[in-house]
C-alpha positions in Angstrom: 0.0 0.0 0.0 1.3 3.5 -0.9 1.4 5.6 2.2 3.0 8.6 3.7 2.9 7.2 7.2 6.4 6.9 8.7 8.0 8.4 5.6 10.7 11.1 5.4 9.2 14.0 3.3 10.6 17.3 2.0 8.5 20.2 0.7 10.1 23.0 -1.3 8.3 26.3 -0.9 6.7 24.8 2.2 6.4 28.2 3.9 4.4 29.6 1.1 0.6 29.8 0.6 -0.2 26.3 -0.9 3.0 24.8 0.6 2.1 25.6 4.2 -1.4 24.1 3.8 0.2 21.0 2.3 2.6 20.7 5.3 -0.5 20.8 7.6 -2.2 18.0 5.6 1.1 16.0 5.5 1.3 16.1 9.3 -2.1 14.4 9.5 -0.5 11.5 7.5 1.9 10.9 10.4 5.3 11.1 8.6 8.5 10.1 10.4 10.3 13.3 9.3 9.1 16.5 7.6 11.5 19.1 6.1 10.6 22.4 4.5 13.0 24.2 2.2 12.1 27.9 1.6 14.1 31.0 1.0 11.2 33.3 2.0 11.0 35.1 -1.4 7.2 34.7 -1.0 7.0 32.4 2.0 6.6 33.4 5.6 7.7 31.5 8.7 4.4 32.5 10.3 2.6 30.3 7.8 4.2 27.3 9.6 3.1 28.3 13.1 0.4 25.7 13.2 2.7 23.1 11.7 5.3 23.7 14.4 2.7 23.3 17.1 1.4 20.0 15.7 4.8 18.6 14.6 7.5 20.1 16.8 10.3 18.2 15.0 9.6 20.0 11.7 12.8 21.0 10.1 13.0 24.4 8.3 15.9 24.9 5.9 16.1 28.6 4.8 17.8 28.1 1.5 17.2 28.3 -2.2 15.6 25.1 -3.7 17.5 25.9 -7.0 20.8 25.2 -5.2 21.8 21.6 -6.2 24.3 21.1 -3.3 21.9 22.5 -0.7 19.1 20.3 -1.9 21.3 17.2 -2.1 22.6 17.8 1.5 19.1 18.4 2.8 17.8 15.2 1.2 20.7 13.0 2.3 20.9 14.4 5.9 17.2 13.8 6.4 17.0 10.5 4.5 14.3 12.0 2.3 12.1 9.6 0.4 9.5 11.9 -1.1 9.6 15.5 -2.4 6.7 17.8 -3.0 8.0 20.6 -5.2 6.1 23.9 -4.8 9.0 26.4 -4.9 8.5 29.0 -7.6 9.1 32.5 -8.7 5.6 33.9 -9.3 4.0 35.4 -12.4 4.1 39.1 -11.5 7.9 38.8 -10.8 8.4 37.4 -14.3 6.9 40.6 -15.8 9.6 42.6 -14.0 12.5 40.2 -14.1 11.7 37.7 -16.9 15.2 36.1 -17.3 15.8 35.6 -13.6 12.3 34.2 -13.0 12.6 31.7 -15.9 16.1 30.7 -14.9 15.1 30.1 -11.3 12.0 28.1 -12.0 13.7 25.8 -14.5 16.8 25.4 -12.2 14.6 24.3 -9.3 13.0 21.6 -11.4 16.2 20.4 -13.1 17.9 20.3 -9.6 15.2 18.0 -8.2 15.0 15.9 -11.4 18.8 15.3 -11.3 18.6 14.3 -7.6 15.7 11.9 -8.5 17.8 10.5 -11.3 20.7 9.9 -8.9 18.2 8.1 -6.5 18.8 10.6 -3.7 15.0 10.4 -3.1 12.4 8.0 -4.5 9.3 10.0 -5.6 8.5 13.6 -6.6 5.1 15.3 -6.8 5.7 18.4 -8.9 3.3 21.4 -8.9 2.7 22.8 -12.4 0.3 25.7 -13.1 -2.8 26.3 -15.2 -1.0 29.3 -16.6 1.1 27.0 -18.7 -2.0 26.4 -20.8 -2.6 30.1 -21.8 -6.1 31.3 -22.6 -8.8 28.8 -23.3 -10.2 28.6 -26.8 -12.7 26.0 -25.5 -13.5 24.8 -22.0 -13.1 22.7 -19.9 -9.3 22.5 -20.4 -8.1 18.9 -20.1 -4.6 17.6 -19.3 -4.0 17.2 -23.1 -4.9 20.8 -23.8 -2.1 22.3 -25.9 0.3 24.6 -24.1 0.2 28.3 -25.1 1.9 30.2 -22.3 1.5 34.0 -22.4 4.0 35.1 -19.8 7.6 34.2 -18.9 6.3 32.6 -15.7 3.8 30.5 -17.7 6.5 29.5 -20.2 8.8 28.4 -17.4 6.1 26.3 -15.8 5.4 24.7 -19.2 9.1 24.0 -19.6 9.2 22.5 -16.1 6.4 20.1 -17.0 8.4 18.9 -20.0 11.5 18.6 -17.9 9.8 16.3 -15.4 8.1 14.2 -18.1 11.4 13.8 -20.0 13.1 12.6 -16.9 10.3 10.1 -16.3 10.7 8.8 -19.9 14.5 8.9 -20.2 15.7 8.1 -16.7 12.7 6.4 -15.2 12.2 8.7 -12.2 9.1 8.2 -10.2 7.1 11.4 -10.5 3.6 12.8 -10.9 2.6 16.3 -11.9 -0.3 18.2 -10.3 -1.6 21.1 -12.3 -3.6 23.4 -10.0 -5.8 26.1 -11.2 -6.4 29.3 -9.2 -6.1 28.7 -5.5 -7.5 31.0 -2.8 -7.7 30.8 1.0 -6.0 31.8 4.2 -2.3 32.7 4.1 -2.3 33.7 0.5 0.4 36.4 0.0 -1.2 39.8 0.5 2.0 41.9 0.1 4.0 42.3 -3.1 2.6 40.2 -5.9 -0.6 39.6 -4.0 -3.5 37.7 -5.6 -6.9 39.1 -6.4 -8.7 37.6 -3.4 -6.5 39.0 -0.6 -6.1 42.3 -2.5 -9.9 42.8 -2.6 -10.4 41.8 1.0 -7.6 44.1 2.3 -8.7 47.0 0.2 -12.2 46.8 1.6 -10.8 46.7 5.2 -8.4 49.6 4.5 -11.1 51.6 2.6 -9.0 51.7 -0.6 -10.5 51.5 -4.1 -10.4 48.1 -5.8 -8.7 48.0 -9.2 -9.6 45.4 -11.8 -7.3 44.8 -14.7 -9.1 45.3 -18.0 -12.9 44.8 -18.3 -13.0 42.2 -15.6 -14.7 39.7 -17.8 -11.7 37.4 -17.9 -12.5 34.1 -16.1 -10.7 31.9 -13.7 -11.3 28.5 -12.1 -10.9 29.0 -8.3 -10.3 26.2 -5.9 -9.9 26.4 -2.1 -6.3 25.8 -1.1 -7.1 22.9 1.3 -8.7 20.9 -1.5 -5.5 21.3 -3.5 -3.3 20.2 -0.6 -5.4 17.1 0.0 -5.4 16.3 -3.7 -1.6 16.3 -3.7 -1.7 13.6 -1.1 -4.1 11.6 -3.2 -1.9 12.0 -6.3 1.0 10.6 -4.4 -1.0 7.6 -3.2 -2.4 6.9 -6.6 0.3 5.1 -8.6 -1.8 5.5 -11.8 -0.9 9.2 -11.7 2.8 8.5 -12.3 4.4 10.0 -15.4 1.3 12.0 -16.0 -0.3 15.5 -15.4 -3.5 15.7 -13.4 -5.6 18.8 -13.2 -6.9 20.0 -9.8 -9.6 22.6 -10.1 -13.2 23.2 -9.3 -14.4 22.7 -12.9 -16.3 26.0 -12.8 -15.3 29.4 -14.1 -16.1 32.8 -12.7 -15.3 36.2 -14.0 -13.2 38.6 -12.0 -16.1 41.0 -11.9 -18.3 38.3 -10.4 -15.6 37.3 -7.9 -15.2 40.8 -6.7 -18.9 41.3 -6.4 -19.1 38.0 -4.4 -16.5 39.1 -2.0 -18.1 42.6 -1.5 -21.4 41.0 -0.8 -19.8 38.7 1.9 -18.2 41.8 3.4 -21.4 43.9 3.3 -19.5 46.4 1.1 -21.5 46.3 -2.2 -21.0 50.1 -2.5 -17.2 49.9 -2.2 -15.4 51.8 -5.0 -14.3 49.6 -7.9 -12.5 50.9 -10.9 -11.0 49.3 -14.0 -7.4 49.9 -15.0 -5.3 48.9 -18.0 -5.1 45.1 -18.7 -2.1 43.3 -17.2 0.4 42.0 -19.8 -0.1 38.3 -20.6 -3.4 38.1 -18.7 -5.3 34.9 -19.8 -8.8 35.6 -21.0 -10.5 32.4 -20.0 -9.8 29.4 -17.7 -11.8 26.4 -16.6 -10.3 23.0 -15.7 -11.5 19.6 -16.7 -11.3 17.4 -13.5 -12.7 14.2 -14.9 -9.3 12.5 -14.9 -8.8 13.2 -11.2 -12.3 12.0 -10.5 -11.7 8.8 -12.4 -8.2 8.1 -10.9 -8.8 8.8 -7.2 -12.4 10.1 -6.8 -11.4 13.7 -6.6 -14.1 16.3 -5.8 -13.7 19.7 -4.2 -15.0 19.7 -0.7 -15.2 23.4 -0.1 -17.8 25.5 -2.1 -16.8 29.0 -3.0 -19.3 30.6 -0.7 -17.9 28.7 2.3 -14.3 29.1 1.2 -14.5 32.9 0.6 -16.3 33.4 3.9 -13.6 31.6 5.8 -10.9 33.5 3.8 -12.5 36.9 4.6 -12.7 36.0 8.3 -9.0 35.0 8.3 -7.8 38.3 6.8 -10.0 40.4 9.0 -8.5 38.6 12.0 -5.0 39.1 10.6 -5.7 42.9 10.2 -7.1 43.1 13.7 -3.9 41.4 15.0 -1.8 44.1 13.4 -3.8 46.8 15.2 -3.7 45.1 18.7 
């Protein structure tokens, strides 16, 4: 039986948004050892507060996951068997520093693939991105949808998918690729390079106008972060996902205008100022993921509906803001 119980696990980017939620879910699996590698480019040690309470022996390595020797040492010293790779330079950074962003994302992946090829660890679950697909011509977008990345970030994630798959085919590494669509929830970065959900919530709290790129009719497929974290565990446990890409999404699309209106209604702020600004370069027009493969392979179905997920997210950011004032 494939299990995480008693295993030695490493999570790159584990102090980040999705990564820290994955760490929490991994603790529930009762691993022997759990290691997080994060350079805090986006991650925050505070995101791991709950993890340290529940798993005091958690090891935090504040280093760059692109550094081959650092990663090799971390894996060998901790007898790592399984790696979940979430370390990434995000999309907005790639619009400002394209070469560095692409170089870093590719190097993180080639570093881990090389270590897997050398049998330094046994299995890798690699996190892709729906951005690799570009804008949808038709929906839903399946795993075999052609790649048409629109930004340097998206191109780097598409390249990383090919790198992982090539190492599966050429060197026989044991790896699965999880392709998440747009995640939201507590702990999402709300500083530089913040996502739309925390930006809207904080702007309402701080009484600042909300800016929507373009006409706001661009759509996304939003999924609650905890559902993605649990799906990553299921993908590891499902051997049939190996050497393949599996979408993790809600299977429903919503426009940015609708999303903003939804959040404002939850916050009783329907009259809050909303304005439209110039479109963001490389912004995809339409996204909606096909999750039939995940359903077929391991019975995947999102547990958290958007109404529930957004309400809990709003509550978390309100509590965070209050904490800053206390």
